[in-house]
Steps between C-alpha positions, in 0.01 A plus 500: 500500500777746589687409181198574291453843665871583456475397131197715447681796660806445282274483191322816593830675544631379171176614316518839674872539399414425135207744488696783652661737245874504469671793660759721328863412563631854530456726799384814306206306340412356834487842661266627222280195556506564877386857456208386271393235748506745788276743303269210408485386865422853629217537251319176605249462785661402833360158558465387137643180356661701220685704757618187678620346167685824426671502839626150440637595159660806651673274755629277220650806331652618833664162550650499151634854548663388827658201322654720239623762762646223717693365196632854437658525844864376529542207735607577854841400626 
């Protein structure tokens, strides 16, 4: 039973990852997308599903920006 539930969760994550749009690879394009998403989020009603989805997409963009910025920093030591 637990294996079936874990399998369904993994399948759902795989399906979600496939349906999510690809993010740009460069920081400048990500920052433009981030600004657009913030404007879209701010225009949506507070407790709407669309706003929640936009916030999730915004978080994905922020994580990608952080990955790029972390790679830009020289290693410590």
